[in-house]
Each structure stands twice: as C-alpha cells, then as structure tokens.
N, CA, C and O atoms as a GROMACS GRO file, in nm:
protein
  384
    1MET      N    1   1.614   0.732  -1.203
    1MET     CA    2   1.590   0.764  -1.070
    1MET      C    3   1.686   0.701  -0.979
    1MET      O    4   1.708   0.580  -0.982
    2THR      N    5   1.755   0.798  -0.884
    2THR     CA    6   1.868   0.733  -0.825
    2THR      C    7   1.804   0.682  -0.681
    2THR      O    8   1.694   0.719  -0.641
    3ASP      N    9   1.887   0.592  -0.612
    3ASP     CA   10   1.834   0.540  -0.489
    3ASP      C   11   1.786   0.632  -0.396
    3ASP      O   12   1.690   0.605  -0.324
    4ALA      N   13   1.857   0.756  -0.392
    4ALA     CA   14   1.806   0.856  -0.287
    4ALA      C   15   1.689   0.919  -0.313
    4ALA      O   16   1.635   0.981  -0.222
    5GLU      N   17   1.626   0.915  -0.452
    5GLU     CA   18   1.506   0.955  -0.479
    5GLU      C   19   1.398   0.850  -0.474
    5GLU      O   20   1.281   0.876  -0.502
    6ARG      N   21   1.439   0.732  -0.438
    6ARG     CA   22   1.336   0.617  -0.419
    6ARG      C   23   1.304   0.595  -0.286
    6ARG      O   24   1.400   0.600  -0.210
    7LYS      N   25   1.196   0.573  -0.238
    7LYS     CA   26   1.142   0.544  -0.115
    7LYS      C   27   1.081   0.408  -0.104
    7LYS      O   28   1.025   0.358  -0.202
    8SER      N   29   1.091   0.345   0.013
    8SER     CA   30   1.011   0.226   0.031
    8SER      C   31   0.952   0.208   0.169
    8SER      O   32   1.028   0.207   0.265
    9VAL      N   33   0.827   0.195   0.184
    9VAL     CA   34   0.754   0.178   0.303
    9VAL      C   35   0.655   0.060   0.339
    9VAL      O   36   0.582   0.012   0.252
   10ARG      N   37   0.655   0.022   0.447
   10ARG     CA   38   0.560  -0.086   0.479
   10ARG      C   39   0.442  -0.015   0.557
   10ARG      O   40   0.472   0.055   0.653
   11ALA      N   41   0.318  -0.029   0.523
   11ALA     CA   42   0.187   0.029   0.578
   11ALA      C   43   0.107  -0.088   0.636
   11ALA      O   44   0.092  -0.198   0.583
   12ARG      N   45   0.057  -0.046   0.756
   12ARG     CA   46  -0.035  -0.130   0.807
   12ARG      C   47  -0.158  -0.046   0.817
   12ARG      O   48  -0.161   0.062   0.877
   13ILE      N   49  -0.269  -0.104   0.751
   13ILE     CA   50  -0.395  -0.025   0.758
   13ILE      C   51  -0.500  -0.078   0.826
   13ILE      O   52  -0.552  -0.185   0.793
   14HIS      N   53  -0.544   0.004   0.942
   14HIS     CA   54  -0.649  -0.066   1.042
   14HIS      C   55  -0.795   0.011   1.013
   14HIS      O   56  -0.806   0.126   0.970
   15GLY      N   57  -0.887  -0.064   1.041
   15GLY     CA   58  -1.034  -0.015   1.033
   15GLY      C   59  -1.110  -0.126   0.970
   15GLY      O   60  -1.081  -0.245   0.988
   16ARG      N   61  -1.211  -0.082   0.895
   16ARG     CA   62  -1.293  -0.160   0.804
   16ARG      C   63  -1.225  -0.163   0.671
   16ARG      O   64  -1.256  -0.083   0.583
   17VAL      N   65  -1.119  -0.267   0.653
   17VAL     CA   66  -1.066  -0.262   0.535
   17VAL      C   67  -1.046  -0.392   0.455
   17VAL      O   68  -0.974  -0.399   0.355
   18GLN      N   69  -1.113  -0.488   0.505
   18GLN     CA   70  -1.133  -0.616   0.442
   18GLN      C   71  -1.282  -0.648   0.417
   18GLN      O   72  -1.371  -0.620   0.497
   19GLY      N   73  -1.301  -0.708   0.298
   19GLY     CA   74  -1.436  -0.726   0.242
   19GLY      C   75  -1.492  -0.593   0.173
   19GLY      O   76  -1.612  -0.576   0.156
   20VAL      N   77  -1.398  -0.504   0.135
   20VAL     CA   78  -1.453  -0.379   0.110
   20VAL      C   79  -1.371  -0.336  -0.033
   20VAL      O   80  -1.373  -0.221  -0.077
   21TRP      N   81  -1.304  -0.440  -0.091
   21TRP     CA   82  -1.231  -0.408  -0.210
   21TRP      C   83  -1.115  -0.331  -0.171
   21TRP      O   84  -1.071  -0.258  -0.260
   22TYR      N   85  -1.059  -0.329  -0.067
   22TYR     CA   86  -0.940  -0.243  -0.041
   22TYR      C   87  -0.820  -0.290  -0.115
   22TYR      O   88  -0.748  -0.204  -0.166
   23ARG      N   89  -0.782  -0.435  -0.130
   23ARG     CA   90  -0.656  -0.474  -0.194
   23ARG      C   91  -0.669  -0.447  -0.336
   23ARG      O   92  -0.573  -0.412  -0.405
   24GLY      N   93  -0.799  -0.465  -0.386
   24GLY     CA   94  -0.810  -0.441  -0.529
   24GLY      C   95  -0.778  -0.289  -0.572
   24GLY      O   96  -0.707  -0.257  -0.667
   25TRP      N   97  -0.843  -0.201  -0.485
   25TRP     CA   98  -0.823  -0.064  -0.497
   25TRP      C   99  -0.704  -0.035  -0.489
   25TRP      O  100  -0.661   0.046  -0.571
   26THR      N  101  -0.612  -0.093  -0.388
   26THR     CA  102  -0.469  -0.059  -0.371
   26THR      C  103  -0.388  -0.101  -0.497
   26THR      O  104  -0.304  -0.026  -0.546
   27VAL      N  105  -0.412  -0.203  -0.539
   27VAL     CA  106  -0.329  -0.249  -0.668
   27VAL      C  107  -0.362  -0.149  -0.774
   27VAL      O  108  -0.263  -0.105  -0.834
   28ASP      N  109  -0.479  -0.101  -0.812
   28ASP     CA  110  -0.505  -0.004  -0.916
   28ASP      C  111  -0.456   0.128  -0.886
   28ASP      O  112  -0.412   0.196  -0.979
   29ALA      N  113  -0.458   0.175  -0.764
   29ALA     CA  114  -0.397   0.311  -0.725
   29ALA      C  115  -0.256   0.289  -0.728
   29ALA      O  116  -0.194   0.373  -0.793
   30ALA      N  117  -0.188   0.198  -0.674
   30ALA     CA  118  -0.039   0.191  -0.673
   30ALA      C  119   0.018   0.184  -0.809
   30ALA      O  120   0.122   0.241  -0.841
   31THR      N  121  -0.066   0.098  -0.900
   31THR     CA  122  -0.034   0.094  -1.038
   31THR      C  123  -0.028   0.233  -1.120
   31THR      O  124   0.058   0.264  -1.202
   32ALA      N  125  -0.144   0.313  -1.077
   32ALA     CA  126  -0.153   0.427  -1.137
   32ALA      C  127  -0.044   0.527  -1.098
   32ALA      O  128   0.000   0.606  -1.182
   33PHE      N  129   0.000   0.524  -0.973
   33PHE     CA  130   0.118   0.585  -0.916
   33PHE      C  131   0.262   0.548  -0.967
   33PHE      O  132   0.361   0.617  -0.944
   34GLY      N  133   0.260   0.430  -1.042
   34GLY     CA  134   0.382   0.385  -1.106
   34GLY      C  135   0.482   0.316  -0.981
   34GLY      O  136   0.605   0.309  -0.986
   35LEU      N  137   0.400   0.269  -0.876
   35LEU     CA  138   0.480   0.190  -0.774
   35LEU      C  139   0.503   0.057  -0.778
   35LEU      O  140   0.428  -0.014  -0.845
   36ASN      N  141   0.598   0.008  -0.717
   36ASN     CA  142   0.630  -0.143  -0.707
   36ASN      C  143   0.587  -0.182  -0.557
   36ASN      O  144   0.580  -0.098  -0.467
   37GLY      N  145   0.563  -0.303  -0.543
   37GLY     CA  146   0.540  -0.354  -0.407
   37GLY      C  147   0.419  -0.451  -0.408
   37GLY      O  148   0.403  -0.507  -0.516
   38TRP      N  149   0.336  -0.481  -0.317
   38TRP     CA  150   0.250  -0.574  -0.274
   38TRP      C  151   0.145  -0.506  -0.172
   38TRP      O  152   0.165  -0.408  -0.100
   39VAL      N  153   0.042  -0.576  -0.183
   39VAL     CA  154  -0.077  -0.562  -0.053
   39VAL      C  155  -0.125  -0.716  -0.024
   39VAL      O  156  -0.115  -0.812  -0.101
   40ARG      N  157  -0.173  -0.715   0.090
   40ARG     CA  158  -0.241  -0.856   0.137
   40ARG      C  159  -0.308  -0.819   0.259
   40ARG      O  160  -0.282  -0.723   0.331
   41ASN      N  161  -0.407  -0.918   0.276
   41ASN     CA  162  -0.490  -0.915   0.396
   41ASN      C  163  -0.408  -0.961   0.490
   41ASN      O  164  -0.306  -1.022   0.457
   42ARG      N  165  -0.445  -0.936   0.649
   42ARG     CA  166  -0.360  -1.014   0.753
   42ARG      C  167  -0.484  -1.080   0.840
   42ARG      O  168  -0.595  -1.029   0.857
   43SER      N  169  -0.442  -1.190   0.883
   43SER     CA  170  -0.537  -1.248   0.977
   43SER      C  171  -0.599  -1.169   1.092
   43SER      O  172  -0.703  -1.206   1.147
   44ASP      N  173  -0.532  -1.061   1.126
   44ASP     CA  174  -0.586  -0.986   1.251
   44ASP      C  175  -0.686  -0.878   1.194
   44ASP      O  176  -0.724  -0.790   1.271
   45GLY      N  177  -0.732  -0.879   1.064
   45GLY     CA  178  -0.827  -0.778   1.010
   45GLY      C  179  -0.761  -0.652   0.942
   45GLY      O  180  -0.831  -0.575   0.876
   46THR      N  181  -0.647  -0.634   0.956
   46THR     CA  182  -0.569  -0.522   0.882
   46THR      C  183  -0.524  -0.572   0.730
   46THR      O  184  -0.527  -0.687   0.686
   47VAL      N  185  -0.491  -0.479   0.678
   47VAL     CA  186  -0.442  -0.464   0.543
   47VAL      C  187  -0.293  -0.415   0.563
   47VAL      O  188  -0.266  -0.312   0.624
   48GLU      N  189  -0.202  -0.494   0.508
   48GLU     CA  190  -0.063  -0.455   0.487
   48GLU      C  191  -0.005  -0.445   0.354
   48GLU      O  192  -0.034  -0.529   0.269
   49ALA      N  193   0.074  -0.351   0.329
   49ALA     CA  194   0.130  -0.312   0.201
   49ALA      C  195   0.252  -0.255   0.198
   49ALA      O  196   0.284  -0.169   0.280
   50VAL      N  197   0.339  -0.300   0.097
   50VAL     CA  198   0.476  -0.237   0.077
   50VAL      C  199   0.469  -0.151  -0.055
   50VAL      O  200   0.430  -0.199  -0.162
   51PHE      N  201   0.510  -0.016  -0.039
   51PHE     CA  202   0.496   0.073  -0.150
   51PHE      C  203   0.638   0.118  -0.180
   51PHE      O  204   0.708   0.149  -0.083
   52ALA      N  205   0.687   0.125  -0.293
   52ALA     CA  206   0.808   0.150  -0.337
   52ALA      C  207   0.810   0.246  -0.469
   52ALA      O  208   0.739   0.227  -0.567
   53GLY      N  209   0.893   0.341  -0.458
   53GLY     CA  210   0.888   0.418  -0.607
   53GLY      C  211   0.955   0.565  -0.577
   53GLY      O  212   1.032   0.583  -0.483
   54PRO      N  213   0.922   0.647  -0.652
   54PRO     CA  214   0.945   0.792  -0.621
   54PRO      C  215   0.880   0.845  -0.500
   54PRO      O  216   0.759   0.832  -0.478
   55ALA      N  217   0.970   0.911  -0.415
   55ALA     CA  218   0.919   0.940  -0.289
   55ALA      C  219   0.776   1.028  -0.278
   55ALA      O  220   0.692   1.023  -0.188
   56ALA      N  221   0.776   1.100  -0.385
   56ALA     CA  222   0.644   1.198  -0.384
   56ALA      C  223   0.537   1.112  -0.420
   56ALA      O  224   0.428   1.142  -0.372
   57ALA      N  225   0.542   1.003  -0.502
   57ALA     CA  226   0.440   0.898  -0.539
   57ALA      C  227   0.402   0.815  -0.429
   57ALA      O  228   0.286   0.776  -0.416
   58VAL      N  229   0.510   0.780  -0.336
   58VAL     CA  230   0.480   0.695  -0.212
   58VAL      C  231   0.394   0.783  -0.144
   58VAL      O  232   0.283   0.741  -0.113
   59ASP      N  233   0.429   0.908  -0.112
   59ASP     CA  234   0.351   0.997  -0.012
   59ASP      C  235   0.210   1.013  -0.051
   59ASP      O  236   0.117   1.002   0.028
   60ARG      N  237   0.199   1.038  -0.169
   60ARG     CA  238   0.055   1.049  -0.235
   60ARG      C  239  -0.008   0.922  -0.232
   60ARG      O  240  -0.131   0.928  -0.224
   61MET      N  241   0.042   0.811  -0.235
   61MET     CA  242  -0.035   0.679  -0.213
   61MET      C  243  -0.053   0.671  -0.074
   61MET      O  244  -0.167   0.639  -0.042
   62LEU      N  245   0.029   0.689   0.021
   62LEU     CA  246  -0.010   0.674   0.183
   62LEU      C  247  -0.132   0.782   0.192
   62LEU      O  248  -0.231   0.754   0.259
   63GLU      N  249  -0.123   0.898   0.130
   63GLU     CA  250  -0.246   0.973   0.178
   63GLU      C  251  -0.378   0.938   0.097
   63GLU      O  252  -0.488   0.979   0.136
   64ALA      N  253  -0.360   0.856  -0.023
   64ALA     CA  254  -0.476   0.801  -0.065
   64ALA      C  255  -0.537   0.679   0.019
   64ALA      O  256  -0.656   0.649   0.015
   65CYS      N  257  -0.448   0.617   0.091
   65CYS     CA  258  -0.476   0.501   0.150
   65CYS      C  259  -0.553   0.546   0.280
   65CYS      O  260  -0.616   0.463   0.346
   66ARG      N  261  -0.548   0.668   0.313
   66ARG     CA  262  -0.619   0.712   0.436
   66ARG      C  263  -0.790   0.716   0.401
   66ARG      O  264  -0.879   0.706   0.486
   67LYS      N  265  -0.804   0.729   0.288
   67LYS     CA  266  -0.946   0.710   0.257
   67LYS      C  267  -0.978   0.590   0.203
   67LYS      O  268  -1.076   0.531   0.248
   68GLY      N  269  -0.903   0.534   0.104
   68GLY     CA  270  -0.933   0.411   0.038
   68GLY      C  271  -1.060   0.401  -0.046
   68GLY      O  272  -1.114   0.503  -0.088
   69PRO      N  273  -1.113   0.264  -0.076
   69PRO     CA  274  -1.219   0.281  -0.154
   69PRO      C  275  -1.347   0.312  -0.080
   69PRO      O  276  -1.352   0.299   0.042
   70SER      N  277  -1.450   0.353  -0.152
   70SER     CA  278  -1.581   0.408  -0.103
   70SER      C  279  -1.641   0.329   0.033
   70SER      O  280  -1.692   0.401   0.119
   71ALA      N  281  -1.638   0.192   0.054
   71ALA     CA  282  -1.693   0.128   0.160
   71ALA      C  283  -1.587   0.111   0.260
   71ALA      O  284  -1.618   0.055   0.366
   72ALA      N  285  -1.480   0.148   0.246
   72ALA     CA  286  -1.390   0.138   0.358
   72ALA      C  287  -1.398   0.248   0.461
   72ALA      O  288  -1.434   0.362   0.431
   73ILE      N  289  -1.360   0.207   0.595
   73ILE     CA  290  -1.341   0.307   0.704
   73ILE      C  291  -1.208   0.295   0.743
   73ILE      O  292  -1.177   0.189   0.798
   74VAL      N  293  -1.121   0.380   0.728
   74VAL     CA  294  -0.979   0.379   0.769
   74VAL      C  295  -0.963   0.438   0.907
   74VAL      O  296  -0.990   0.557   0.921
   75ARG      N  297  -0.925   0.373   1.002
   75ARG     CA  298  -0.891   0.447   1.137
   75ARG      C  299  -0.765   0.477   1.178
   75ARG      O  300  -0.741   0.561   1.265
   76ASP      N  301  -0.670   0.404   1.112
   76ASP     CA  302  -0.530   0.434   1.134
   76ASP      C  303  -0.432   0.387   1.026
   76ASP      O  304  -0.476   0.300   0.950
   77ILE      N  305  -0.319   0.426   1.007
   77ILE     CA  306  -0.229   0.375   0.910
   77ILE      C  307  -0.098   0.374   1.007
   77ILE      O  308  -0.068   0.478   1.065
   78ALA      N  309  -0.027   0.267   1.024
   78ALA     CA  310   0.113   0.267   1.074
   78ALA      C  311   0.208   0.263   0.974
   78ALA      O  312   0.188   0.174   0.892
   79VAL      N  313   0.308   0.334   0.954
   79VAL     CA  314   0.405   0.334   0.847
   79VAL      C  315   0.537   0.315   0.898
   79VAL      O  316   0.565   0.372   1.003
   80GLU      N  317   0.633   0.238   0.835
   80GLU     CA  318   0.771   0.217   0.882
   80GLU      C  319   0.842   0.209   0.748
   80GLU      O  320   0.781   0.183   0.644
   81PRO      N  321   0.980   0.232   0.753
   81PRO     CA  322   1.061   0.196   0.629
   81PRO      C  323   1.063   0.072   0.613
   81PRO      O  324   1.042   0.003   0.713
   82ALA      N  325   1.087   0.005   0.484
   82ALA     CA  326   1.082  -0.121   0.431
   82ALA      C  327   1.185  -0.145   0.328
   82ALA      O  328   1.225  -0.055   0.254
   83GLU      N  329   1.228  -0.265   0.324
   83GLU     CA  330   1.320  -0.330   0.221
   83GLU      C  331   1.252  -0.291   0.094
   83GLU      O  332   1.130  -0.310   0.084
   84ASP      N  333   1.323  -0.236  -0.005
   84ASP     CA  334   1.273  -0.226  -0.130
   84ASP      C  335   1.248  -0.361  -0.209
   84ASP      O  336   1.333  -0.450  -0.213
   85PRO      N  337   1.125  -0.366  -0.270
   85PRO     CA  338   1.088  -0.505  -0.328
   85PRO      C  339   1.154  -0.495  -0.467
   85PRO      O  340   1.149  -0.598  -0.534
   86GLY      N  341   1.210  -0.396  -0.518
   86GLY     CA  342   1.268  -0.406  -0.643
   86GLY      C  343   1.164  -0.372  -0.760
   86GLY      O  344   1.052  -0.326  -0.734
   87SER      N  345   1.202  -0.394  -0.877
   87SER     CA  346   1.093  -0.362  -0.984
   87SER      C  347   1.004  -0.475  -1.006
   87SER      O  348   1.020  -0.586  -0.956
   88GLY      N  349   0.899  -0.435  -1.093
   88GLY     CA  350   0.805  -0.547  -1.096
   88GLY      C  351   0.673  -0.490  -1.083
   88GLY      O  352   0.669  -0.385  -1.018
   89PRO      N  353   0.548  -0.539  -1.134
   89PRO     CA  354   0.420  -0.487  -1.112
   89PRO      C  355   0.387  -0.492  -0.964
   89PRO      O  356   0.436  -0.577  -0.890
   90PHE      N  357   0.305  -0.402  -0.926
   90PHE     CA  358   0.241  -0.404  -0.794
   90PHE      C  359   0.150  -0.524  -0.796
   90PHE      O  360   0.074  -0.536  -0.892
   91GLU      N  361   0.150  -0.614  -0.700
   91GLU     CA  362   0.084  -0.736  -0.698
   91GLU      C  363  -0.007  -0.755  -0.556
   91GLU      O  364   0.032  -0.710  -0.449
   92GLN      N  365  -0.109  -0.813  -0.569
   92GLN     CA  366  -0.197  -0.882  -0.458
   92GLN      C  367  -0.139  -1.005  -0.413
   92GLN      O  368  -0.114  -1.094  -0.494
   93ARG      N  369  -0.114  -1.018  -0.290
   93ARG     CA  370  -0.065  -1.153  -0.227
   93ARG      C  371  -0.157  -1.223  -0.143
   93ARG      O  372  -0.249  -1.154  -0.098
   94PRO      N  373  -0.153  -1.340  -0.113
   94PRO     CA  374  -0.237  -1.439  -0.024
   94PRO      C  375  -0.227  -1.370   0.125
   94PRO      O  376  -0.125  -1.318   0.170
   95THR      N  377  -0.352  -1.381   0.191
   95THR     CA  378  -0.359  -1.353   0.338
   95THR      C  379  -0.256  -1.435   0.413
   95THR      O  380  -0.224  -1.550   0.382
   96VAL      N  381  -0.208  -1.367   0.514
   96VAL     CA  382  -0.125  -1.428   0.619
   96VAL      C  383  -0.184  -1.403   0.745
   96VAL      O  384  -0.131  -1.445   0.848
   0.00000   0.00000   0.00000
C-alpha cells in the first residue's frame, strides 16, 4: 500500500459511549478491518480514537462507529486528519 492509499484520522465519539464496552468493541472492529491506531476514554465522557490504514477500511470503521456496540447511543462523531501511528496492533489506551 502506498502512502497515498493510506488514511489516518482522529475521531471523537460523543453520546453514551463510556461504560458500554465501546473501547473493547472498537479494538475488535478495528482489528477486523486491519487498522492500526488506538482508542481511549476521555475525562469529558467522550471516546477518542485514531484509525489508520487503507482509506476504504478507515471509512468503513468510521461508519461502524456511528452505531457502536449495542448498548451505546452515539450522538455525534467529530473527525479530523491525524498523524499516522504507524504499524502495530490496534490498542486500548488509558483514560486521559
């Protein structure tokens, strides 16, 4: 994959997204899509994630995040370009 085919974004997911297994679901889904990056809770109640990989897979992941796990209620997702985290497994990080 060339750099032109790779996409990296930062997403902030708003709604009822903490305490509903959103981070664990995100790790599973991003891994299934073959993405690199990370996810973490934020002290303001949002979930933040960086997704990197093939552009089509990143777009599919963002669409999946609009629903999330069954107990989540996603109200909004703010997406912006992000620095590519490089290769490595998708991981869950501590809350900030």
